[in-house]
ZADO-1210 file (C-alpha; in nm, 4 decimals, padded with zeros to 6 digits):
<atoms>
<atom x="05.6087" y="-03.8764" z="-02.8823" code="MET" pos="1"/>
<atom x="05.9686" y="-03.9158" z="-02.9616" code="ALA" pos="2"/>
<atom x="06.0906" y="-03.7009" z="-03.2467" code="TYR" pos="3"/>
<atom x="06.2428" y="-04.0082" z="-03.4276" code="ASP" pos="4"/>
<atom x="05.9123" y="-04.1908" z="-03.4290" code="SER" pos="5"/>
<atom x="05.7215" y="-03.9556" z="-03.6706" code="VAL" pos="6"/>
<atom x="05.5858" y="-04.1156" z="-03.9790" code="ASP" pos="7"/>
<atom x="05.4847" y="-03.7889" z="-04.1682" code="ALA" pos="8"/>
<atom x="05.4640" y="-03.4301" z="-04.1166" code="ILE" pos="9"/>
<atom x="05.1957" y="-03.1727" z="-04.2433" code="VAL" pos="10"/>
<atom x="05.3045" y="-02.8225" z="-04.2490" code="LEU" pos="11"/>
<atom x="05.0027" y="-02.5913" z="-04.3176" code="SER" pos="12"/>
<atom x="05.1678" y="-02.3024" z="-04.4488" code="HIS" pos="13"/>
<atom x="05.5171" y="-02.1087" z="-04.4758" code="SER" pos="14"/>
<atom x="05.5036" y="-01.8696" z="-04.1971" code="HIS" pos="15"/>
<atom x="05.7875" y="-01.9446" z="-03.9541" code="ALA" pos="16"/>
<atom x="05.5897" y="-01.9894" z="-03.6310" code="ASP" pos="17"/>
<atom x="05.4660" y="-02.3137" z="-03.8289" code="HIS" pos="18"/>
<atom x="05.7877" y="-02.4289" z="-03.9816" code="THR" pos="19"/>
<atom x="06.0839" y="-02.3268" z="-03.7558" code="ALA" pos="20"/>
<atom x="06.1223" y="-02.6630" z="-03.5870" code="ASP" pos="21"/>
<atom x="06.1885" y="-02.8278" z="-03.9165" code="MET" pos="22"/>
<atom x="06.5550" y="-02.7293" z="-03.9107" code="ILE" pos="23"/>
<atom x="06.6552" y="-02.8633" z="-03.5614" code="PRO" pos="24"/>
<atom x="06.4490" y="-03.1677" z="-03.6411" code="LEU" pos="25"/>
<atom x="06.6519" y="-03.2132" z="-03.9557" code="MET" pos="26"/>
<atom x="06.9876" y="-03.2258" z="-03.7647" code="TYR" pos="27"/>
<atom x="06.8456" y="-03.4498" z="-03.5037" code="ALA" pos="28"/>
<atom x="06.7100" y="-03.7111" z="-03.7666" code="LEU" pos="29"/>
<atom x="07.0285" y="-03.6694" z="-03.9881" code="GLY" pos="30"/>
<atom x="07.2971" y="-03.7016" z="-03.7129" code="TYR" pos="31"/>
<atom x="07.1473" y="-03.9029" z="-03.4254" code="ASP" pos="32"/>
<atom x="07.2120" y="-04.2515" z="-03.5356" code="GLY" pos="33"/>
<atom x="07.0821" y="-04.3958" z="-03.8454" code="GLU" pos="34"/>
<atom x="06.9514" y="-04.1041" z="-04.0744" code="CYS" pos="35"/>
<atom x="06.5739" y="-04.1224" z="-04.1039" code="LYS" pos="36"/>
<atom x="06.3622" y="-04.0286" z="-04.4069" code="TYR" pos="37"/>
<atom x="06.0364" y="-03.8512" z="-04.3487" code="VAL" pos="38"/>
<atom x="05.7697" y="-03.7561" z="-04.5974" code="PRO" pos="39"/>
<atom x="05.6443" y="-03.3841" z="-04.5750" code="VAL" pos="40"/>
<atom x="05.3308" y="-03.2686" z="-04.6973" code="HIS" pos="41"/>
<atom x="05.3156" y="-02.8929" z="-04.7412" code="ALA" pos="42"/>
<atom x="05.2358" y="-02.6083" z="-04.9705" code="PRO" pos="43"/>
<atom x="05.4945" y="-02.5509" z="-05.2677" code="PRO" pos="44"/>
<atom x="05.6629" y="-02.2641" z="-05.1155" code="ASP" pos="45"/>
<atom x="05.7610" y="-02.4236" z="-04.7936" code="VAL" pos="46"/>
<atom x="06.0433" y="-02.6172" z="-04.8805" code="ALA" pos="47"/>
<atom x="06.2224" y="-02.3368" z="-05.0493" code="GLY" pos="48"/>
<atom x="06.1713" y="-02.0978" z="-04.7635" code="SER" pos="49"/>
<atom x="06.3421" y="-02.3454" z="-04.5284" code="LEU" pos="50"/>
<atom x="06.6347" y="-02.4296" z="-04.7273" code="THR" pos="51"/>
<atom x="06.7219" y="-02.0713" z="-04.8097" code="ALA" pos="52"/>
<atom x="06.8383" y="-02.0686" z="-04.4512" code="GLN" pos="53"/>
<atom x="07.0959" y="-02.3287" z="-04.4935" code="LEU" pos="54"/>
<atom x="07.4496" y="-02.3900" z="-04.6136" code="HIS" pos="55"/>
<atom x="07.4991" y="-02.6218" z="-04.9136" code="GLU" pos="56"/>
<atom x="07.6003" y="-02.9198" z="-04.7184" code="SER" pos="57"/>
<atom x="07.2814" y="-02.8726" z="-04.4810" code="SER" pos="58"/>
<atom x="07.0488" y="-02.8356" z="-04.7830" code="ARG" pos="59"/>
<atom x="07.1879" y="-03.1868" z="-04.8995" code="GLU" pos="60"/>
<atom x="07.1107" y="-03.3155" z="-04.5553" code="LEU" pos="61"/>
<atom x="06.7506" y="-03.1494" z="-04.5856" code="PHE" pos="62"/>
<atom x="06.6974" y="-03.3403" z="-04.9041" code="GLY" pos="63"/>
<atom x="06.8123" y="-03.6714" z="-04.7531" code="THR" pos="64"/>
<atom x="06.6053" y="-03.6436" z="-04.4386" code="VAL" pos="65"/>
<atom x="06.2679" y="-03.4824" z="-04.5828" code="PHE" pos="66"/>
<atom x="06.0740" y="-03.5676" z="-04.8980" code="GLY" pos="67"/>
<atom x="05.8253" y="-03.2853" z="-04.9700" code="PHE" pos="68"/>
<atom x="05.5041" y="-03.3416" z="-05.1431" code="SER" pos="69"/>
<atom x="05.2340" y="-03.0994" z="-05.2327" code="ASP" pos="70"/>
<atom x="04.9739" y="-03.0516" z="-04.9526" code="LEU" pos="71"/>
<atom x="04.6811" y="-02.9643" z="-05.2062" code="GLY" pos="72"/>
<atom x="04.5691" y="-03.3421" z="-05.2628" code="SER" pos="73"/>
<atom x="04.4466" y="-03.6179" z="-05.0203" code="PRO" pos="74"/>
<atom x="04.6871" y="-03.8641" z="-04.9071" code="PHE" pos="75"/>
<atom x="04.7304" y="-04.1682" z="-04.6764" code="GLU" pos="76"/>
<atom x="04.9571" y="-04.2192" z="-04.3768" code="VAL" pos="77"/>
<atom x="04.9129" y="-04.5741" z="-04.2521" code="GLY" pos="78"/>
<atom x="04.5496" y="-04.6219" z="-04.1693" code="ASP" pos="79"/>
<atom x="04.4714" y="-04.2447" z="-04.1684" code="LEU" pos="80"/>
<atom x="04.3221" y="-04.0533" z="-04.4779" code="ARG" pos="81"/>
<atom x="04.4374" y="-03.6886" z="-04.4790" code="VAL" pos="82"/>
<atom x="04.2062" y="-03.4631" z="-04.6806" code="GLU" pos="83"/>
<atom x="04.3577" y="-03.0797" z="-04.6918" code="PRO" pos="84"/>
<atom x="04.1305" y="-02.7984" z="-04.7606" code="PHE" pos="85"/>
<atom x="04.2435" y="-02.4273" z="-04.8428" code="PRO" pos="86"/>
<atom x="04.1795" y="-02.1791" z="-04.5788" code="THR" pos="87"/>
<atom x="04.1670" y="-01.7809" z="-04.5615" code="LEU" pos="88"/>
<atom x="04.5031" y="-01.6549" z="-04.4810" code="HIS" pos="89"/>
<atom x="04.7416" y="-01.4205" z="-04.6334" code="PRO" pos="90"/>
<atom x="04.9790" y="-01.6963" z="-04.7838" code="VAL" pos="91"/>
<atom x="04.8848" y="-02.0399" z="-04.9310" code="GLU" pos="92"/>
<atom x="04.7400" y="-02.2301" z="-04.6217" code="THR" pos="93"/>
<atom x="04.5709" y="-02.5605" z="-04.5667" code="TYR" pos="94"/>
<atom x="04.3782" y="-02.7180" z="-04.2768" code="GLY" pos="95"/>
<atom x="04.3262" y="-03.0924" z="-04.2638" code="VAL" pos="96"/>
<atom x="04.0547" y="-03.3334" z="-04.2225" code="ARG" pos="97"/>
<atom x="04.1965" y="-03.6757" z="-04.0823" code="VAL" pos="98"/>
<atom x="04.0098" y="-04.0058" z="-04.0362" code="THR" pos="99"/>
<atom x="04.0635" y="-04.3435" z="-03.9602" code="ASP" pos="100"/>
<atom x="03.7146" y="-04.4381" z="-04.0946" code="GLY" pos="101"/>
<atom x="03.5674" y="-04.4335" z="-03.7237" code="ALA" pos="102"/>
<atom x="03.6885" y="-04.1086" z="-03.5813" code="ARG" pos="103"/>
<atom x="03.7626" y="-03.7675" z="-03.7341" code="THR" pos="104"/>
<atom x="04.0012" y="-03.5078" z="-03.6413" code="PHE" pos="105"/>
<atom x="03.9919" y="-03.1627" z="-03.8074" code="VAL" pos="106"/>
<atom x="04.2617" y="-02.8819" z="-03.7761" code="TYR" pos="107"/>
<atom x="04.1551" y="-02.5505" z="-03.9259" code="THR" pos="108"/>
<atom x="04.5330" y="-02.4093" z="-03.9387" code="ALA" pos="109"/>
<atom x="04.5523" y="-02.0479" z="-03.9506" code="ASP" pos="110"/>
<atom x="04.2459" y="-01.9026" z="-04.0952" code="THR" pos="111"/>
<atom x="03.9964" y="-01.6233" z="-04.0639" code="ALA" pos="112"/>
<atom x="03.6267" y="-01.7626" z="-04.0805" code="MET" pos="113"/>
<atom x="03.4715" y="-01.8116" z="-04.4126" code="PHE" pos="114"/>
<atom x="03.1316" y="-01.9615" z="-04.5471" code="ASP" pos="115"/>
<atom x="03.2509" y="-02.2946" z="-04.6193" code="GLU" pos="116"/>
<atom x="03.4533" y="-02.3579" z="-04.3128" code="LEU" pos="117"/>
<atom x="03.1674" y="-02.5235" z="-04.0856" code="PRO" pos="118"/>
<atom x="03.1066" y="-02.7763" z="-04.3591" code="ASP" pos="119"/>
<atom x="03.4724" y="-02.8636" z="-04.3920" code="LEU" pos="120"/>
<atom x="03.4655" y="-02.9325" z="-04.0347" code="CYS" pos="121"/>
<atom x="03.1332" y="-03.1216" z="-04.0110" code="ARG" pos="122"/>
<atom x="03.1031" y="-03.3802" z="-03.7359" code="GLY" pos="123"/>
<atom x="03.4527" y="-03.3574" z="-03.6316" code="ALA" pos="124"/>
<atom x="03.5115" y="-03.5855" z="-03.3193" code="ASP" pos="125"/>
<atom x="03.8017" y="-03.3528" z="-03.2300" code="LEU" pos="126"/>
<atom x="03.8090" y="-02.9915" z="-03.3770" code="LEU" pos="127"/>
<atom x="04.1400" y="-02.8060" z="-03.3262" code="VAL" pos="128"/>
<atom x="04.0563" y="-02.4485" z="-03.4229" code="ALA" pos="129"/>
<atom x="04.2611" y="-02.1411" z="-03.4045" code="GLU" pos="130"/>
<atom x="04.1329" y="-01.8575" z="-03.1727" code="ALA" pos="131"/>
<atom x="04.4114" y="-01.6132" z="-03.2061" code="THR" pos="132"/>
<atom x="04.2402" y="-01.3251" z="-03.0655" code="TYR" pos="133"/>
<atom x="03.9500" y="-01.2272" z="-02.8206" code="VAL" pos="134"/>
<atom x="03.7267" y="-00.9285" z="-02.8051" code="ARG" pos="135"/>
<atom x="03.7666" y="-00.6135" z="-02.7947" code="PRO" pos="136"/>
<atom x="04.1039" y="-00.6818" z="-03.0088" code="TYR" pos="137"/>
<atom x="04.0272" y="-00.5299" z="-03.3553" code="GLU" pos="138"/>
<atom x="04.2638" y="-00.6145" z="-03.6094" code="LEU" pos="139"/>
<atom x="04.2465" y="-00.6391" z="-04.0053" code="PRO" pos="140"/>
<atom x="04.0105" y="-00.9060" z="-04.1512" code="PRO" pos="141"/>
<atom x="04.1161" y="-01.2156" z="-04.3476" code="GLY" pos="142"/>
<atom x="04.3785" y="-01.3366" z="-04.1325" code="ILE" pos="143"/>
<atom x="04.2841" y="-01.5131" z="-03.7979" code="HIS" pos="144"/>
<atom x="03.9717" y="-01.6086" z="-03.5873" code="MET" pos="145"/>
<atom x="03.8574" y="-01.4737" z="-03.2518" code="TRP" pos="146"/>
<atom x="03.7664" y="-01.6991" z="-02.9642" code="GLY" pos="147"/>
<atom x="03.3773" y="-01.6252" z="-03.0156" code="ASP" pos="148"/>
<atom x="03.4256" y="-01.7414" z="-03.3912" code="GLU" pos="149"/>
<atom x="03.5912" y="-02.0772" z="-03.2853" code="ALA" pos="150"/>
<atom x="03.2816" y="-02.1402" z="-03.0502" code="GLY" pos="151"/>
<atom x="03.0502" y="-02.0483" z="-03.3662" code="GLN" pos="152"/>
<atom x="03.2440" y="-02.2756" z="-03.5756" code="LEU" pos="153"/>
<atom x="03.2343" y="-02.5727" z="-03.3283" code="ALA" pos="154"/>
<atom x="02.8534" y="-02.5105" z="-03.3023" code="CYS" pos="155"/>
<atom x="02.8014" y="-02.4823" z="-03.6828" code="LYS" pos="156"/>
<atom x="03.0025" y="-02.7835" z="-03.7678" code="ALA" pos="157"/>
<atom x="02.8290" y="-02.9996" z="-03.4897" code="GLU" pos="158"/>
<atom x="03.1778" y="-03.0959" z="-03.3379" code="ALA" pos="159"/>
<atom x="03.1984" y="-03.3221" z="-03.0439" code="LYS" pos="160"/>
<atom x="03.5047" y="-03.1522" z="-02.8832" code="ARG" pos="161"/>
<atom x="03.6688" y="-02.8361" z="-02.9355" code="LEU" pos="162"/>
<atom x="04.0364" y="-02.7576" z="-02.8767" code="LEU" pos="163"/>
<atom x="04.1579" y="-02.4079" z="-02.9092" code="LEU" pos="164"/>
<atom x="04.5151" y="-02.3189" z="-03.0414" code="THR" pos="165"/>
<atom x="04.7193" y="-02.0393" z="-03.1776" code="HIS" pos="166"/>
<atom x="04.6073" y="-01.8103" z="-02.9040" code="VAL" pos="167"/>
<atom x="04.7953" y="-01.4851" z="-02.9112" code="TRP" pos="168"/>
<atom x="05.0852" y="-01.4917" z="-02.6390" code="GLY" pos="169"/>
<atom x="04.9592" y="-01.1915" z="-02.4427" code="SER" pos="170"/>
<atom x="04.6115" y="-01.3284" z="-02.4160" code="ILE" pos="171"/>
<atom x="04.5498" y="-01.5660" z="-02.1367" code="PRO" pos="172"/>
<atom x="04.4067" y="-01.9043" z="-02.2808" code="VAL" pos="173"/>
<atom x="04.1212" y="-01.8839" z="-02.0383" code="GLU" pos="174"/>
<atom x="03.9790" y="-01.5880" z="-02.1867" code="ASP" pos="175"/>
<atom x="03.9864" y="-01.7611" z="-02.5483" code="ALA" pos="176"/>
<atom x="03.7973" y="-02.0652" z="-02.3743" code="VAL" pos="177"/>
<atom x="03.5605" y="-01.8412" z="-02.2114" code="ARG" pos="178"/>
<atom x="03.4804" y="-01.6523" z="-02.5105" code="GLU" pos="179"/>
<atom x="03.4353" y="-01.9665" z="-02.7154" code="ALA" pos="180"/>
<atom x="03.2167" y="-02.1009" z="-02.4732" code="ALA" pos="181"/>
<atom x="02.9494" y="-01.8178" z="-02.5253" code="GLU" pos="182"/>
<atom x="02.8609" y="-01.9699" z="-02.8648" code="ASN" pos="183"/>
<atom x="02.9242" y="-02.3402" z="-02.7838" code="TRP" pos="184"/>
<atom x="02.8172" y="-02.5629" z="-02.4801" code="ASP" pos="185"/>
<atom x="03.0069" y="-02.8854" z="-02.5624" code="GLY" pos="186"/>
<atom x="03.3483" y="-02.9800" z="-02.4127" code="PRO" pos="187"/>
<atom x="03.6224" y="-02.7183" z="-02.4765" code="ILE" pos="188"/>
<atom x="03.9758" y="-02.6581" z="-02.3575" code="GLU" pos="189"/>
<atom x="04.2982" y="-02.4955" z="-02.4901" code="ALA" pos="190"/>
<atom x="04.5757" y="-02.6823" z="-02.6273" code="ALA" pos="191"/>
<atom x="04.8641" y="-02.7287" z="-02.3839" code="GLY" pos="192"/>
<atom x="05.2351" y="-02.7775" z="-02.4486" code="GLU" pos="193"/>
<atom x="05.3462" y="-03.1388" z="-02.4383" code="GLY" pos="194"/>
<atom x="04.9873" y="-03.2883" z="-02.4260" code="GLN" pos="195"/>
<atom x="04.8321" y="-03.5448" z="-02.6398" code="THR" pos="196"/>
<atom x="04.4836" y="-03.5404" z="-02.7545" code="TYR" pos="197"/>
<atom x="04.2708" y="-03.8163" z="-02.9095" code="HIS" pos="198"/>
<atom x="03.9604" y="-03.7859" z="-03.1126" code="PRO" pos="199"/>
</atoms>
């Protein structure tokens, strides 16, 4: 997808690995031909964390290119209905459930497993779930999920397809897929850079 064909942006939370691309995108949209306005849906702390990095003139461009709205409420983009839900992560973070009325895509965003998550992901045609770690990695609770938990989530949510993302850089994605498959026997793969996925 071309960067200037984006209709809207959802930023799940303020951590830099989920927001850093917004600054180069701002310059591309602002200076490459006709300046384009893009609505952005994000938690309330995200815009400030991004503009804090910018000089005054760039902050003006930021406000011209991007229009921020609070991600806490459902909204529509064209024929799509987007329903955010809070996740379990150290900062305010939202996953999203997106549907066109016929198919449903769910993205967990960054989250640890929590009791309500399977119901929030229920029946997804495409479930994009984080699987940051694999066993025997042991890290503090309440931050991320392991591959086996992503598999458990897909099983409990009765998802149709599982796409793993946010796998830690030093962990082979094949290990995350293998671990998730221990708890779920449906179609599963790891997200690949530049790939397009459809529910």
